[in-house]
N, CA, C and O atoms as a GROMACS GRO file, in nm:
protein
  624
    1MET      N    1  12.078  10.088   7.952
    1MET     CA    2  12.034  10.065   8.088
    1MET      C    3  12.156  10.018   8.169
    1MET      O    4  12.236   9.938   8.123
    2LYS      N    5  12.167  10.071   8.290
    2LYS     CA    6  12.276  10.032   8.378
    2LYS      C    7  12.267   9.883   8.409
    2LYS      O    8  12.159   9.825   8.412
    3ARG      N    9  12.384   9.822   8.432
    3ARG     CA   10  12.390   9.678   8.461
    3ARG      C   11  12.304   9.643   8.583
    3ARG      O   12  12.231   9.544   8.582
    4LYS      N   13  12.314   9.724   8.689
    4LYS     CA   14  12.236   9.694   8.811
    4LYS      C   15  12.086   9.704   8.783
    4LYS      O   16  12.007   9.633   8.845
    5HIS      N   17  12.048   9.792   8.692
    5HIS     CA   18  11.906   9.803   8.658
    5HIS      C   19  11.861   9.685   8.573
    5HIS      O   20  11.747   9.639   8.587
    6MET      N   21  11.948   9.635   8.486
    6MET     CA   22  11.914   9.516   8.408
    6MET      C   23  11.896   9.395   8.501
    6MET      O   24  11.806   9.313   8.480
    7ILE      N   25  11.981   9.386   8.602
    7ILE     CA   26  11.971   9.277   8.699
    7ILE      C   27  11.841   9.289   8.778
    7ILE      O   28  11.771   9.190   8.799
    8LEU      N   29  11.807   9.410   8.822
    8LEU     CA   30  11.682   9.432   8.896
    8LEU      C   31  11.563   9.397   8.808
    8LEU      O   32  11.471   9.329   8.853
    9PHE      N   33  11.564   9.443   8.683
    9PHE     CA   34  11.455   9.414   8.590
    9PHE      C   35  11.438   9.262   8.575
    9PHE      O   36  11.327   9.211   8.587
   10ALA      N   37  11.548   9.192   8.549
   10ALA     CA   38  11.543   9.047   8.530
   10ALA      C   39  11.497   8.976   8.657
   10ALA      O   40  11.418   8.882   8.651
   11ALA      N   41  11.546   9.020   8.772
   11ALA     CA   42  11.510   8.956   8.899
   11ALA      C   43  11.360   8.969   8.927
   11ALA      O   44  11.295   8.872   8.965
   12VAL      N   45  11.306   9.089   8.907
   12VAL     CA   46  11.163   9.110   8.932
   12VAL      C   47  11.081   9.029   8.833
   12VAL      O   48  10.982   8.966   8.871
   13LEU      N   49  11.121   9.030   8.706
   13LEU     CA   50  11.047   8.957   8.603
   13LEU      C   51  11.050   8.806   8.630
   13LEU      O   52  10.946   8.740   8.619
   14ILE      N   53  11.166   8.753   8.664
   14ILE     CA   54  11.177   8.610   8.693
   14ILE      C   55  11.096   8.574   8.818
   14ILE      O   56  11.024   8.474   8.818
   15LEU      N   57  11.109   8.653   8.924
   15LEU     CA   58  11.032   8.627   9.047
   15LEU      C   59  10.883   8.629   9.018
   15LEU      O   60  10.808   8.544   9.067
   16ASP      N   61  10.839   8.726   8.939
   16ASP     CA   62  10.698   8.736   8.903
   16ASP      C   63  10.651   8.611   8.829
   16ASP      O   64  10.550   8.551   8.866
   17GLN      N   65  10.724   8.572   8.728
   17GLN     CA   66  10.681   8.458   8.646
   17GLN      C   67  10.689   8.325   8.723
   17GLN      O   68  10.600   8.240   8.710
   18VAL      N   69  10.793   8.308   8.803
   18VAL     CA   70  10.807   8.184   8.881
   18VAL      C   71  10.696   8.173   8.985
   18VAL      O   72  10.638   8.066   9.002
   19THR      N   73  10.665   8.283   9.054
   19THR     CA   74  10.560   8.277   9.157
   19THR      C   75  10.422   8.258   9.094
   19THR      O   76  10.337   8.189   9.151
   20LYS      N   77  10.399   8.317   8.978
   20LYS     CA   78  10.271   8.296   8.908
   20LYS      C   79  10.258   8.150   8.865
   20LYS      O   80  10.152   8.090   8.879
   21PHE      N   81  10.366   8.095   8.812
   21PHE     CA   82  10.364   7.955   8.772
   21PHE      C   83  10.336   7.865   8.892
   21PHE      O   84  10.255   7.772   8.884
   22ALA      N   85  10.403   7.893   9.003
   22ALA     CA   86  10.383   7.811   9.124
   22ALA      C   87  10.239   7.821   9.173
   22ALA      O   88  10.177   7.720   9.206
   23ALA      N   89  10.184   7.942   9.176
   23ALA     CA   90  10.046   7.959   9.223
   23ALA      C   91   9.949   7.886   9.132
   23ALA      O   92   9.856   7.820   9.179
   24ALA      N   93   9.969   7.899   9.000
   24ALA     CA   94   9.878   7.833   8.905
   24ALA      C   95   9.891   7.681   8.912
   24ALA      O   96   9.794   7.609   8.889
   25SER      N   97  10.011   7.633   8.945
   25SER     CA   98  10.035   7.489   8.953
   25SER      C   99   9.981   7.428   9.082
   25SER      O  100   9.934   7.314   9.083
   26LEU      N  101   9.988   7.504   9.191
   26LEU     CA  102   9.952   7.451   9.322
   26LEU      C  103   9.807   7.473   9.363
   26LEU      O  104   9.753   7.398   9.444
   27LEU      N  105   9.744   7.575   9.307
   27LEU     CA  106   9.609   7.611   9.350
   27LEU      C  107   9.512   7.606   9.231
   27LEU      O  108   9.550   7.637   9.118
   28SER      N  109   9.389   7.569   9.258
   28SER     CA  110   9.286   7.579   9.155
   28SER      C  111   9.225   7.719   9.163
   28SER      O  112   9.246   7.791   9.261
   29ILE      N  113   9.150   7.757   9.061
   29ILE     CA  114   9.094   7.892   9.056
   29ILE      C  115   9.010   7.919   9.180
   29ILE      O  116   8.924   7.839   9.218
   30GLN      N  117   9.035   8.032   9.242
   30GLN     CA  118   8.968   8.083   9.362
   30GLN      C  119   8.991   7.997   9.487
   30GLN      O  120   8.925   8.017   9.589
   31GLN      N  121   9.082   7.903   9.479
   31GLN     CA  122   9.117   7.826   9.599
   31GLN      C  123   9.200   7.916   9.690
   31GLN      O  124   9.292   7.983   9.644
   32ARG      N  125   9.168   7.917   9.818
   32ARG     CA  126   9.236   8.003   9.915
   32ARG      C  127   9.316   7.917  10.012
   32ARG      O  128   9.261   7.828  10.077
   33LEU      N  129   9.444   7.945  10.020
   33LEU     CA  130   9.533   7.877  10.114
   33LEU      C  131   9.574   7.979  10.219
   33LEU      O  132   9.640   8.078  10.188
   34THR      N  133   9.536   7.956  10.343
   34THR     CA  134   9.566   8.050  10.450
   34THR      C  135   9.711   8.037  10.492
   34THR      O  136   9.759   7.928  10.523
   35ILE      N  137   9.781   8.150  10.494
   35ILE     CA  138   9.920   8.156  10.539
   35ILE      C  139   9.924   8.216  10.679
   35ILE      O  140   9.982   8.158  10.771
   36ILE      N  141   9.863   8.334  10.696
   36ILE     CA  142   9.848   8.399  10.826
   36ILE      C  143   9.699   8.428  10.843
   36ILE      O  144   9.646   8.518  10.778
   37PRO      N  145   9.630   8.353  10.930
   37PRO     CA  146   9.484   8.368  10.943
   37PRO      C  147   9.442   8.514  10.965
   37PRO      O  148   9.499   8.585  11.048
   38GLY      N  149   9.341   8.554  10.889
   38GLY     CA  150   9.286   8.688  10.902
   38GLY      C  151   9.373   8.798  10.843
   38GLY      O  152   9.340   8.916  10.856
   39PHE      N  153   9.485   8.761  10.777
   39PHE     CA  154   9.574   8.863  10.722
   39PHE      C  155   9.625   8.830  10.582
   39PHE      O  156   9.613   8.911  10.491
   40PHE      N  157   9.683   8.710  10.563
   40PHE     CA  158   9.747   8.678  10.435
   40PHE      C  159   9.709   8.538  10.388
   40PHE      O  160   9.720   8.440  10.460
   41HIS      N  161   9.664   8.534  10.262
   41HIS     CA  162   9.625   8.408  10.198
   41HIS      C  163   9.685   8.405  10.058
   41HIS      O  164   9.717   8.508  10.000
   42LEU      N  165   9.699   8.285  10.005
   42LEU     CA  166   9.728   8.268   9.863
   42LEU      C  167   9.595   8.227   9.799
   42LEU      O  168   9.536   8.125   9.835
   43THR      N  169   9.550   8.306   9.705
   43THR     CA  170   9.424   8.281   9.636
   43THR      C  171   9.449   8.298   9.487
   43THR      O  172   9.475   8.408   9.441
   44TYR      N  173   9.440   8.189   9.412
   44TYR     CA  174   9.469   8.197   9.269
   44TYR      C  175   9.349   8.250   9.193
   44TYR      O  176   9.238   8.198   9.202
   45MET      N  177   9.375   8.357   9.116
   45MET     CA  178   9.270   8.421   9.036
   45MET      C  179   9.324   8.445   8.895
   45MET      O  180   9.445   8.463   8.876
   46GLU      N  181   9.236   8.444   8.798
   46GLU     CA  182   9.272   8.478   8.660
   46GLU      C  183   9.200   8.606   8.625
   46GLU      O  184   9.079   8.606   8.601
   47ASN      N  185   9.275   8.716   8.621
   47ASN     CA  186   9.219   8.848   8.596
   47ASN      C  187   9.219   8.875   8.446
   47ASN      O  188   9.325   8.889   8.385
   48ARG      N  189   9.102   8.883   8.388
   48ARG     CA  190   9.088   8.903   8.244
   48ARG      C  191   9.069   9.050   8.207
   48ARG      O  192   9.031   9.082   8.095
   49GLY      N  193   9.096   9.138   8.303
   49GLY     CA  194   9.085   9.281   8.278
   49GLY      C  195   9.205   9.353   8.338
   49GLY      O  196   9.314   9.297   8.347
   50ALA      N  197   9.183   9.477   8.377
   50ALA     CA  198   9.289   9.554   8.443
   50ALA      C  199   9.265   9.542   8.594
   50ALA      O  200   9.207   9.444   8.640
   51ALA      N  201   9.309   9.640   8.668
   51ALA     CA  202   9.291   9.638   8.813
   51ALA      C  203   9.145   9.613   8.848
   51ALA      O  204   9.055   9.677   8.792
   52TRP      N  205   9.123   9.520   8.940
   52TRP     CA  206   8.989   9.484   8.985
   52TRP      C  207   8.901   9.437   8.869
   52TRP      O  208   8.779   9.453   8.872
   53SER      N  209   8.963   9.379   8.767
   53SER     CA  210   8.894   9.322   8.649
   53SER      C  211   8.821   9.425   8.564
   53SER      O  212   8.729   9.389   8.490
   54MET      N  213   8.860   9.552   8.573
   54MET     CA  214   8.799   9.653   8.487
   54MET      C  215   8.836   9.626   8.342
   54MET      O  216   8.944   9.575   8.314
   55LEU      N  217   8.747   9.659   8.251
   55LEU     CA  218   8.766   9.642   8.107
   55LEU      C  219   8.794   9.496   8.071
   55LEU      O  220   8.876   9.467   7.984
   56GLU      N  221   8.726   9.408   8.137
   56GLU     CA  222   8.745   9.265   8.116
   56GLU      C  223   8.727   9.227   7.969
   56GLU      O  224   8.631   9.269   7.905
   57GLY      N  225   8.821   9.148   7.919
   57GLY     CA  226   8.813   9.096   7.783
   57GLY      C  227   8.862   9.191   7.674
   57GLY      O  228   8.853   9.156   7.556
   58LYS      N  229   8.912   9.306   7.708
   58LYS     CA  230   8.958   9.405   7.609
   58LYS      C  231   9.109   9.390   7.587
   58LYS      O  232   9.185   9.486   7.607
   59MET      N  233   9.153   9.270   7.546
   59MET     CA  234   9.296   9.241   7.535
   59MET      C  235   9.369   9.333   7.437
   59MET      O  236   9.479   9.378   7.467
   60TRP      N  237   9.311   9.362   7.321
   60TRP     CA  238   9.381   9.449   7.225
   60TRP      C  239   9.405   9.586   7.286
   60TRP      O  240   9.510   9.647   7.261
   61PHE      N  241   9.312   9.636   7.363
   61PHE     CA  242   9.330   9.764   7.432
   61PHE      C  243   9.451   9.756   7.525
   61PHE      O  244   9.534   9.846   7.528
   62PHE      N  245   9.461   9.646   7.601
   62PHE     CA  246   9.572   9.629   7.695
   62PHE      C  247   9.705   9.615   7.621
   62PHE      O  248   9.806   9.667   7.667
   63TYR      N  249   9.704   9.546   7.508
   63TYR     CA  250   9.828   9.532   7.430
   63TYR      C  251   9.879   9.669   7.386
   63TYR      O  252   9.997   9.700   7.400
   64ILE      N  253   9.789   9.749   7.332
   64ILE     CA  254   9.828   9.882   7.281
   64ILE      C  255   9.874   9.972   7.395
   64ILE      O  256   9.979  10.035   7.386
   65VAL      N  257   9.796   9.977   7.502
   65VAL     CA  258   9.832  10.061   7.617
   65VAL      C  259   9.966  10.018   7.676
   65VAL      O  260  10.047  10.101   7.715
   66THR      N  261   9.988   9.887   7.684
   66THR     CA  262  10.112   9.836   7.742
   66THR      C  263  10.233   9.876   7.658
   66THR      O  264  10.333   9.922   7.712
   67VAL      N  265  10.223   9.860   7.527
   67VAL     CA  266  10.336   9.896   7.440
   67VAL      C  267  10.363  10.046   7.448
   67VAL      O  268  10.479  10.086   7.457
   68VAL      N  269  10.260  10.128   7.446
   68VAL     CA  270  10.277  10.273   7.456
   68VAL      C  271  10.339  10.310   7.592
   68VAL      O  272  10.430  10.392   7.598
   69ALA      N  273  10.289  10.248   7.699
   69ALA     CA  274  10.343  10.276   7.833
   69ALA      C  275  10.489  10.234   7.844
   69ALA      O  276  10.570  10.307   7.902
   70LEU      N  277  10.524  10.119   7.789
   70LEU     CA  278  10.664  10.074   7.793
   70LEU      C  279  10.756  10.168   7.716
   70LEU      O  280  10.864  10.201   7.763
   71ILE      N  281  10.711  10.212   7.599
   71ILE     CA  282  10.792  10.307   7.521
   71ILE      C  283  10.811  10.436   7.601
   71ILE      O  284  10.922  10.489   7.607
   72ALA      N  285  10.704  10.485   7.662
   72ALA     CA  286  10.712  10.608   7.741
   72ALA      C  287  10.809  10.590   7.859
   72ALA      O  288  10.890  10.679   7.888
   73MET      N  289  10.801  10.476   7.927
   73MET     CA  290  10.890  10.452   8.042
   73MET      C  291  11.035  10.441   7.997
   73MET      O  292  11.125  10.492   8.065
   74ILE      N  293  11.060  10.375   7.885
   74ILE     CA  294  11.197  10.363   7.833
   74ILE      C  295  11.252  10.501   7.798
   74ILE      O  296  11.366  10.533   7.834
   75LEU      N  297  11.173  10.581   7.730
   75LEU     CA  298  11.219  10.716   7.694
   75LEU      C  299  11.242  10.801   7.818
   75LEU      O  300  11.341  10.875   7.826
   76PHE      N  301  11.152  10.792   7.915
   76PHE     CA  302  11.167  10.867   8.040
   76PHE      C  303  11.293  10.822   8.113
   76PHE      O  304  11.369  10.905   8.164
   77TYR      N  305  11.316  10.692   8.117
   77TYR     CA  306  11.438  10.637   8.181
   77TYR      C  307  11.563  10.691   8.111
   77TYR      O  308  11.656  10.737   8.177
   78ARG      N  309  11.564  10.686   7.980
   78ARG     CA  310  11.682  10.729   7.903
   78ARG      C  311  11.710  10.879   7.920
   78ARG      O  312  11.824  10.923   7.909
   79ASN      N  313  11.605  10.957   7.946
   79ASN     CA  314  11.622  11.102   7.960
   79ASN      C  315  11.646  11.147   8.103
   79ASN      O  316  11.660  11.267   8.129
   80GLN      N  317  11.650  11.052   8.197
   80GLN     CA  318  11.675  11.086   8.336
   80GLN      C  319  11.823  11.115   8.358
   80GLN      O  320  11.910  11.054   8.296
   81ASP      N  321  11.849  11.210   8.447
   81ASP     CA  322  11.986  11.236   8.490
   81ASP      C  323  12.036  11.109   8.560
   81ASP      O  324  11.966  11.052   8.643
   82ARG      N  325  12.156  11.066   8.525
   82ARG     CA  326  12.211  10.941   8.582
   82ARG      C  327  12.218  10.945   8.734
   82ARG      O  328  12.220  10.840   8.799
   83SER      N  329  12.220  11.063   8.792
   83SER     CA  330  12.229  11.074   8.938
   83SER      C  331  12.093  11.055   9.005
   83SER      O  332  12.087  11.042   9.127
   84ASN      N  333  11.986  11.053   8.927
   84ASN     CA  334  11.853  11.037   8.985
   84ASN      C  335  11.820  10.888   8.999
   84ASN      O  336  11.738  10.833   8.925
   85VAL      N  337  11.885  10.825   9.094
   85VAL     CA  338  11.873  10.681   9.116
   85VAL      C  339  11.731  10.641   9.154
   85VAL      O  340  11.683  10.535   9.113
   86LEU      N  341  11.664  10.723   9.232
   86LEU     CA  342  11.530  10.690   9.278
   86LEU      C  343  11.433  10.675   9.160
   86LEU      O  344  11.360  10.576   9.152
   87VAL      N  345  11.433  10.770   9.070
   87VAL     CA  346  11.341  10.764   8.956
   87VAL      C  347  11.383  10.653   8.860
   87VAL      O  348  11.297  10.583   8.806
   88GLN      N  349  11.511  10.635   8.838
   88GLN     CA  350  11.555  10.528   8.750
   88GLN      C  351  11.512  10.391   8.806
   88GLN      O  352  11.463  10.306   8.732
   89THR      N  353  11.532  10.371   8.934
   89THR     CA  354  11.491  10.245   8.998
   89THR      C  355  11.340  10.227   8.988
   89THR      O  356  11.292  10.118   8.959
   90ALA      N  357  11.266  10.334   9.011
   90ALA     CA  358  11.120  10.329   9.001
   90ALA      C  359  11.078  10.286   8.860
   90ALA      O  360  10.990  10.202   8.845
   91LEU      N  361  11.139  10.344   8.761
   91LEU     CA  362  11.103  10.312   8.622
   91LEU      C  363  11.138  10.167   8.587
   91LEU      O  364  11.063  10.101   8.516
   92VAL      N  365  11.250  10.118   8.637
   92VAL     CA  366  11.288   9.978   8.613
   92VAL      C  367  11.184   9.885   8.676
   92VAL      O  368  11.142   9.788   8.614
   93LEU      N  369  11.143   9.915   8.799
   93LEU     CA  370  11.039   9.833   8.865
   93LEU      C  371  10.909   9.838   8.786
   93LEU      O  372  10.843   9.735   8.768
   94MET      N  373  10.872   9.955   8.739
   94MET     CA  374  10.748   9.970   8.663
   94MET      C  375  10.757   9.896   8.529
   94MET      O  376  10.660   9.834   8.487
   95MET      N  377  10.872   9.903   8.463
   95MET     CA  378  10.888   9.831   8.337
   95MET      C  379  10.881   9.679   8.360
   95MET      O  380  10.817   9.608   8.282
   96ALA      N  381  10.946   9.630   8.464
   96ALA     CA  382  10.944   9.486   8.493
   96ALA      C  383  10.802   9.440   8.524
   96ALA      O  384  10.759   9.335   8.476
   97GLY      N  385  10.730   9.517   8.603
   97GLY     CA  386  10.592   9.482   8.634
   97GLY      C  387  10.503   9.484   8.511
   97GLY      O  388  10.418   9.397   8.494
   98THR      N  389  10.523   9.583   8.428
   98THR     CA  390  10.445   9.593   8.304
   98THR      C  391  10.472   9.474   8.214
   98THR      O  392  10.378   9.414   8.160
   99VAL      N  393  10.598   9.439   8.197
   99VAL     CA  394  10.634   9.325   8.112
   99VAL      C  395  10.582   9.194   8.172
   99VAL      O  396  10.535   9.107   8.100
  100GLY      N  397  10.591   9.180   8.304
  100GLY     CA  398  10.542   9.058   8.369
  100GLY      C  399  10.394   9.033   8.343
  100GLY      O  400  10.355   8.921   8.311
  101ASN      N  401  10.313   9.136   8.356
  101ASN     CA  402  10.170   9.120   8.330
  101ASN      C  403  10.141   9.110   8.180
  101ASN      O  404  10.045   9.044   8.139
  102PHE      N  405  10.225   9.174   8.098
  102PHE     CA  406  10.209   9.166   7.952
  102PHE      C  407  10.233   9.023   7.903
  102PHE      O  408  10.162   8.974   7.816
  103ILE      N  409  10.333   8.958   7.960
  103ILE     CA  410  10.361   8.817   7.926
  103ILE      C  411  10.237   8.732   7.953
  103ILE      O  412  10.199   8.650   7.870
  104ASP      N  413  10.174   8.753   8.068
  104ASP     CA  414  10.053   8.678   8.101
  104ASP      C  415   9.943   8.704   7.998
  104ASP      O  416   9.879   8.611   7.950
  105ARG      N  417   9.921   8.830   7.966
  105ARG     CA  418   9.814   8.864   7.871
  105ARG      C  419   9.840   8.802   7.734
  105ARG      O  420   9.747   8.752   7.670
  106LEU      N  421   9.966   8.804   7.691
  106LEU     CA  422   9.999   8.746   7.561
  106LEU      C  423   9.983   8.594   7.562
  106LEU      O  424   9.930   8.536   7.467
  107CYS      N  425  10.030   8.529   7.668
  107CYS     CA  426  10.030   8.382   7.674
  107CYS      C  427   9.896   8.321   7.714
  107CYS      O  428   9.859   8.215   7.664
  108PHE      N  429   9.823   8.387   7.801
  108PHE     CA  430   9.703   8.326   7.860
  108PHE      C  431   9.573   8.404   7.836
  108PHE      O  432   9.464   8.350   7.856
  109GLN      N  433   9.584   8.528   7.794
  109GLN     CA  434   9.468   8.618   7.780
  109GLN      C  435   9.412   8.660   7.915
  109GLN      O  436   9.299   8.708   7.923
  110TYR      N  437   9.490   8.644   8.019
  110TYR     CA  438   9.455   8.691   8.153
  110TYR      C  439   9.584   8.705   8.234
  110TYR      O  440   9.689   8.655   8.194
  111VAL      N  441   9.574   8.773   8.348
  111VAL     CA  442   9.688   8.790   8.438
  111VAL      C  443   9.665   8.701   8.560
  111VAL      O  444   9.556   8.700   8.618
  112ARG      N  445   9.768   8.627   8.597
  112ARG     CA  446   9.759   8.537   8.713
  112ARG      C  447   9.790   8.615   8.841
  112ARG      O  448   9.898   8.672   8.856
  113ASP      N  449   9.694   8.618   8.932
  113ASP     CA  450   9.707   8.687   9.061
  113ASP      C  451   9.696   8.583   9.172
  113ASP      O  452   9.630   8.480   9.156
  114PHE      N  453   9.761   8.611   9.286
  114PHE     CA  454   9.757   8.512   9.394
  114PHE      C  455   9.782   8.567   9.533
  114PHE      O  456   9.755   8.498   9.630
  115LEU      N  457   9.833   8.687   9.547
  115LEU     CA  458   9.859   8.745   9.680
  115LEU      C  459   9.732   8.810   9.731
  115LEU      O  460   9.678   8.900   9.668
  116ASP      N  461   9.685   8.765   9.846
  116ASP     CA  462   9.555   8.805   9.898
  116ASP      C  463   9.571   8.849  10.044
  116ASP      O  464   9.595   8.766  10.132
  117PHE      N  465   9.557   8.979  10.068
  117PHE     CA  466   9.573   9.035  10.202
  117PHE      C  467   9.441   9.092  10.253
  117PHE      O  468   9.361   9.145  10.176
  118ILE      N  469   9.422   9.079  10.382
  118ILE     CA  470   9.310   9.146  10.450
  118ILE      C  471   9.374   9.253  10.538
  118ILE      O  472   9.446   9.223  10.633
  119LEU      N  473   9.346   9.380  10.503
  119LEU     CA  474   9.405   9.493  10.575
  119LEU      C  475   9.297   9.570  10.648
  119LEU      O  476   9.206   9.625  10.586
  120LEU      N  477   9.307   9.573  10.780
  120LEU     CA  478   9.210   9.644  10.865
  120LEU      C  479   9.066   9.600  10.834
  120LEU      O  480   8.976   9.683  10.828
  121GLY      N  481   9.047   9.470  10.814
  121GLY     CA  482   8.915   9.415  10.786
  121GLY      C  483   8.873   9.420  10.640
  121GLY      O  484   8.768   9.367  10.605
  122TYR      N  485   8.953   9.484  10.554
  122TYR     CA  486   8.920   9.495  10.412
  122TYR      C  487   8.997   9.388  10.334
  122TYR      O  488   9.119   9.382  10.340
  123ASP      N  489   8.924   9.304  10.262
  123ASP     CA  490   8.986   9.200  10.180
  123ASP      C  491   9.031   9.266  10.050
  123ASP      O  492   8.955   9.280   9.955
  124PHE      N  493   9.159   9.307  10.049
  124PHE     CA  494   9.217   9.378   9.936
  124PHE      C  495   9.213   9.291   9.812
  124PHE      O  496   9.230   9.170   9.823
  125PRO      N  497   9.192   9.348   9.692
  125PRO     CA  498   9.191   9.267   9.570
  125PRO      C  499   9.320   9.186   9.554
  125PRO      O  500   9.428   9.233   9.590
  126VAL      N  501   9.308   9.067   9.502
  126VAL     CA  502   9.421   8.976   9.483
  126VAL      C  503   9.514   9.034   9.376
  126VAL      O  504   9.468   9.088   9.276
  127PHE      N  505   9.646   9.023   9.400
  127PHE     CA  506   9.744   9.081   9.308
  127PHE      C  507   9.864   8.990   9.296
  127PHE      O  508   9.862   8.877   9.346
  128ASN      N  509   9.969   9.036   9.228
  128ASN     CA  510  10.088   8.954   9.205
  128ASN      C  511  10.215   9.037   9.221
  128ASN      O  512  10.208   9.155   9.256
  129ILE      N  513  10.330   8.978   9.197
  129ILE     CA  514  10.458   9.046   9.212
  129ILE      C  515  10.471   9.162   9.113
  129ILE      O  516  10.522   9.268   9.148
  130ALA      N  517  10.425   9.142   8.989
  130ALA     CA  518  10.431   9.249   8.889
  130ALA      C  519  10.352   9.371   8.935
  130ALA      O  520  10.398   9.485   8.923
  131ASP      N  521  10.233   9.347   8.989
  131ASP     CA  522  10.151   9.457   9.041
  131ASP      C  523  10.225   9.529   9.155
  131ASP      O  524  10.221   9.652   9.164
  132SER      N  525  10.290   9.452   9.240
  132SER     CA  526  10.366   9.511   9.351
  132SER      C  527  10.479   9.598   9.299
  132SER      O  528  10.501   9.708   9.349
  133ALA      N  529  10.552   9.549   9.198
  133ALA     CA  530  10.662   9.626   9.140
  133ALA      C  531  10.610   9.757   9.080
  133ALA      O  532  10.673   9.862   9.096
  134LEU      N  533  10.497   9.750   9.012
  134LEU     CA  534  10.436   9.871   8.955
  134LEU      C  535  10.401   9.972   9.065
  134LEU      O  536  10.432  10.090   9.053
  135CYS      N  537  10.338   9.925   9.170
  135CYS     CA  538  10.296  10.014   9.280
  135CYS      C  539  10.417  10.074   9.352
  135CYS      O  540  10.417  10.192   9.385
  136ILE      N  541  10.518   9.992   9.377
  136ILE     CA  542  10.640  10.043   9.442
  136ILE      C  543  10.706  10.148   9.354
  136ILE      O  544  10.751  10.251   9.403
  137GLY      N  545  10.711  10.122   9.224
  137GLY     CA  546  10.768  10.220   9.131
  137GLY      C  547  10.694  10.352   9.134
  137GLY      O  548  10.755  10.458   9.139
  138VAL      N  549  10.562  10.346   9.129
  138VAL     CA  550  10.481  10.469   9.135
  138VAL      C  551  10.506  10.541   9.268
  138VAL      O  552  10.522  10.663   9.269
  139PHE      N  553  10.509  10.467   9.378
  139PHE     CA  554  10.535  10.527   9.509
  139PHE      C  555  10.672  10.598   9.510
  139PHE      O  556  10.683  10.709   9.562
  140LEU      N  557  10.774  10.535   9.452
  140LEU     CA  558  10.908  10.597   9.449
  140LEU      C  559  10.909  10.725   9.367
  140LEU      O  560  10.978  10.820   9.403
  141ILE      N  561  10.835  10.728   9.257
  141ILE     CA  562  10.827  10.851   9.177
  141ILE      C  563  10.755  10.961   9.254
  141ILE      O  564  10.798  11.076   9.252
  142ILE      N  565  10.647  10.926   9.323
  142ILE     CA  566  10.577  11.025   9.406
  142ILE      C  567  10.669  11.074   9.516
  142ILE      O  568  10.673  11.194   9.545
  143ALA      N  569  10.744  10.984   9.579
  143ALA     CA  570  10.839  11.023   9.683
  143ALA      C  571  10.943  11.118   9.626
  143ALA      O  572  10.980  11.216   9.691
  144ASP      N  573  10.991  11.090   9.506
  144ASP     CA  574  11.090  11.178   9.443
  144ASP      C  575  11.033  11.318   9.418
  144ASP      O  576  11.103  11.417   9.437
  145VAL      N  577  10.908  11.325   9.376
  145VAL     CA  578  10.843  11.455   9.353
  145VAL      C  579  10.839  11.534   9.484
  145VAL      O  580  10.871  11.653   9.486
  146PHE      N  581  10.800  11.468   9.593
  146PHE     CA  582  10.795  11.536   9.722
  146PHE      C  583  10.935  11.577   9.769
  146PHE      O  584  10.953  11.688   9.821
  147LEU      N  585  11.032  11.490   9.750
  147LEU     CA  586  11.170  11.524   9.789
  147LEU      C  587  11.223  11.640   9.707
  147LEU      O  588  11.291  11.728   9.760
  148GLU      N  589  11.193  11.641   9.578
  148GLU     CA  590  11.237  11.750   9.492
  148GLU      C  591  11.170  11.881   9.533
  148GLU      O  592  11.235  11.986   9.538
  149ASN      N  593  11.042  11.876   9.563
  149ASN     CA  594  10.972  11.997   9.610
  149ASN      C  595  11.033  12.048   9.740
  149ASN      O  596  11.049  12.168   9.758
  150LYS      N  597  11.067  11.958   9.829
  150LYS     CA  598  11.130  11.996   9.954
  150LYS      C  599  11.266  12.061   9.927
  150LYS      O  600  11.299  12.162   9.989
  151ARG      N  601  11.345  12.003   9.835
  151ARG     CA  602  11.476  12.061   9.801
  151ARG      C  603  11.460  12.201   9.744
  151ARG      O  604  11.536  12.291   9.778
  152VAL      N  605  11.361  12.220   9.658
  152VAL     CA  606  11.337  12.350   9.596
  152VAL      C  607  11.295  12.452   9.701
  152VAL      O  608  11.342  12.566   9.700
  153MET      N  609  11.206  12.411   9.792
  153MET     CA  610  11.156  12.503   9.894
  153MET      C  611  11.262  12.540   9.997
  153MET      O  612  11.261  12.652  10.049
  154THR      N  613  11.352  12.448  10.027
  154THR     CA  614  11.455  12.477  10.127
  154THR      C  615  11.584  12.529  10.063
  154THR      O  616  11.678  12.571  10.132
  155GLY      N  617  11.588  12.525   9.930
  155GLY     CA  618  11.707  12.576   9.860
  155GLY      C  619  11.825  12.481   9.866
  155GLY      O  620  11.939  12.523   9.844
  156LYS      N  621  11.801  12.354   9.893
  156LYS     CA  622  11.911  12.257   9.902
  156LYS      C  623  11.910  12.164   9.785
  156LYS      O  624  11.996  12.076   9.775
   0.00000   0.00000   0.00000
């Protein structure tokens, strides 16, 4: 792994764990601290499942899926052309997010979530830095697919 990618991985993982620790230390479960009224709150939640608490309590399933996903991401990263910075960065973000939530599952049997946004009147499910890194990584890979399709169609 490139040095800059190792630094990004470590930075995301440390930020994730430090912010989760702070949220768990400062807030009780389901306590909501308003930061920007009607838009952004800190709400500490313990998610015992996957996204939106799906498959709650199925920790062994999450352990297996996480290890398989990490191996796949590492292999995909290693097989990427070094010039494909977008996909490499995306994979590093996704690996850091995966490891961040995996640490929680191993240590606590749940994932600590605390970022709570209300978007256009919808109270979006509470999430964390690891979840954000995963989503940004997926978005970057989708963007790369569209950019590659555009390059192929225009011949550039």
